[in-house]
C-alpha positions in Angstrom: -61.9 34.7 -86.8 -61.6 34.8 -90.5 -58.6 34.3 -92.7 -59.7 34.0 -96.4 -58.1 35.4 -99.5 -59.4 35.5 -103.1 -57.0 36.6 -105.8 -57.0 36.9 -109.6 -53.7 37.6 -111.3 -51.0 36.3 -113.7 -48.1 34.0 -112.8 -44.7 35.8 -112.9 -42.9 32.5 -113.7 -43.6 28.8 -114.1 -44.7 27.1 -110.9 -42.0 25.2 -109.0 -43.2 21.6 -108.2 -41.5 19.7 -105.4 -42.3 16.7 -103.3 -41.9 16.3 -99.5 -39.9 13.3 -98.3 -43.2 11.5 -97.7 -44.2 12.1 -101.4 -46.7 14.9 -101.0 -46.7 17.3 -104.0 -46.2 21.1 -103.3 -46.0 23.9 -105.9 -44.9 27.5 -105.3 -45.7 30.4 -107.6 -46.0 34.1 -107.5 -49.1 35.9 -108.7 -49.0 39.5 -110.0 -52.2 41.1 -109.0 -53.0 44.6 -110.4 -54.0 47.3 -107.9 -57.4 49.0 -108.5 -55.9 52.5 -108.7 -53.1 54.3 -110.7 -50.1 56.0 -109.3 -49.3 59.7 -109.8 -47.8 59.0 -113.3 -51.1 57.3 -114.3 -49.5 53.8 -114.3 -51.2 50.7 -112.7 -49.1 49.0 -110.1 -49.2 45.4 -109.1 -48.6 43.4 -105.9 -46.5 40.2 -106.2 -48.0 37.6 -103.9 -46.3 34.3 -103.1 -48.6 31.3 -103.2 -48.3 27.6 -102.1 -50.6 24.8 -103.2 -50.5 21.2 -102.1 -51.3 17.7 -103.3 -53.2 17.1 -106.6 -53.9 20.8 -107.0 -50.1 21.4 -106.9 -49.5 18.8 -109.7 -52.3 20.3 -111.8 -51.0 23.8 -111.3 -47.5 22.8 -112.3 -48.8 20.9 -115.4 -51.3 23.4 -116.7 -50.1 26.9 -115.7 -47.0 28.7 -116.8 -45.6 32.2 -116.8 -48.3 34.7 -117.8 -51.2 32.3 -117.1 -54.3 34.0 -115.6 -55.3 32.2 -112.4 -57.7 32.6 -109.5 -56.6 31.6 -106.1 -58.7 31.0 -103.0 -57.0 30.2 -99.7 -55.6 31.7 -96.5 -52.6 33.8 -95.5 -49.9 32.1 -93.5 -46.9 33.8 -92.0 -43.6 32.3 -90.9 -40.0 33.0 -90.2 -36.6 31.3 -90.4 -33.0 32.2 -89.7 -31.2 33.3 -92.8 -27.7 32.4 -93.8 -26.4 35.7 -92.3 -28.0 34.8 -88.9 -30.8 37.3 -89.2 -34.5 36.5 -88.9 -36.4 36.3 -92.2 -40.2 36.7 -92.1 -42.4 35.2 -94.8 -46.0 35.7 -95.9 -47.6 33.2 -98.3 -51.1 32.5 -99.5 -51.8 28.8 -98.9 -54.2 27.9 -101.7 -57.2 25.7 -101.2 -58.2 26.1 -104.8 -56.5 27.3 -107.9 -58.7 28.1 -110.9 -57.3 28.2 -114.5 -59.0 31.2 -116.0 -57.9 30.9 -119.6 -57.8 28.2 -122.1 -54.6 26.3 -122.3 -51.9 28.0 -124.5 -53.6 31.4 -124.7 -51.5 33.4 -122.2 -47.8 32.6 -122.6 -48.0 32.0 -126.3 -49.1 35.5 -127.3 -45.7 36.5 -128.5 -45.2 33.2 -130.3 -48.2 33.4 -132.6 -50.7 32.0 -130.2 -54.3 33.2 -129.9 -55.2 35.5 -127.0 -58.2 34.7 -124.9 -61.5 35.5 -126.5 -60.2 35.7 -130.1 -59.4 33.4 -132.9 -59.9 29.7 -132.9 -60.4 27.7 -129.7 -57.4 25.8 -128.5 -58.3 22.3 -127.3 -58.4 22.9 -123.6 -61.6 23.2 -121.6 -64.9 21.7 -122.4 -67.7 24.1 -123.3 -71.1 23.2 -122.1 -74.2 24.2 -124.1 -72.1 27.0 -125.7 -74.1 27.4 -128.9 -77.6 27.0 -127.4 -79.8 30.1 -127.2 -80.7 31.3 -123.7 -84.4 30.5 -124.0 -83.7 26.8 -124.7 -82.0 26.6 -121.3 -85.1 27.9 -119.5 -83.3 31.0 -118.3 -84.5 34.5 -118.4 -81.9 37.1 -119.4 -81.4 39.9 -117.0 -82.3 42.6 -119.5 -85.5 40.8 -120.6 -88.9 41.5 -119.1 -89.9 38.2 -117.4 -93.6 39.1 -117.9 -93.2 40.4 -121.5 -95.2 37.5 -123.1 -98.2 37.7 -120.7 -101.3 39.3 -122.2 -103.4 40.0 -119.1 -103.0 41.0 -115.5 -100.5 39.1 -113.4 -102.0 37.3 -110.4 -100.0 37.2 -107.2 -101.3 35.7 -104.0 -100.3 36.9 -100.6 -98.3 33.7 -100.1 -96.0 34.7 -103.0 -95.0 38.0 -101.3 -91.9 38.1 -99.2 -93.3 40.6 -96.7 
């Protein structure tokens, strides 16, 4: 059986960090995930999905994400229930995250209305390291997808039967 979830969305509020009596960190947050279609009025709707993350990932999530941050979550769905204050059964559904990815540089999402730079524009905020950012693709020994890999060859291309996948 499989129970895997992958989500990308924005936090609806700052994560709530708590600790269990034995000292294990736990953070709760809600992720707003856009639906892939529009309603009859042409508006995009969103689902609001409750997420829980544990231990060091919980502390990192609470320290580096805030309301409006774009995050990727990978985990599993967990359901539960408890008796509410009125005596009725309350059912819950949460995504228990194995991994939370920070998908924007720090300070780029929640600061938009306060003069901050949005993702992809302006100066880079000191957040995540960039590896080989300014090197051309050919110096990294990669072939671009839209380039002909045999464009520099001047003669016929030799392929042995051992090279063929069939």
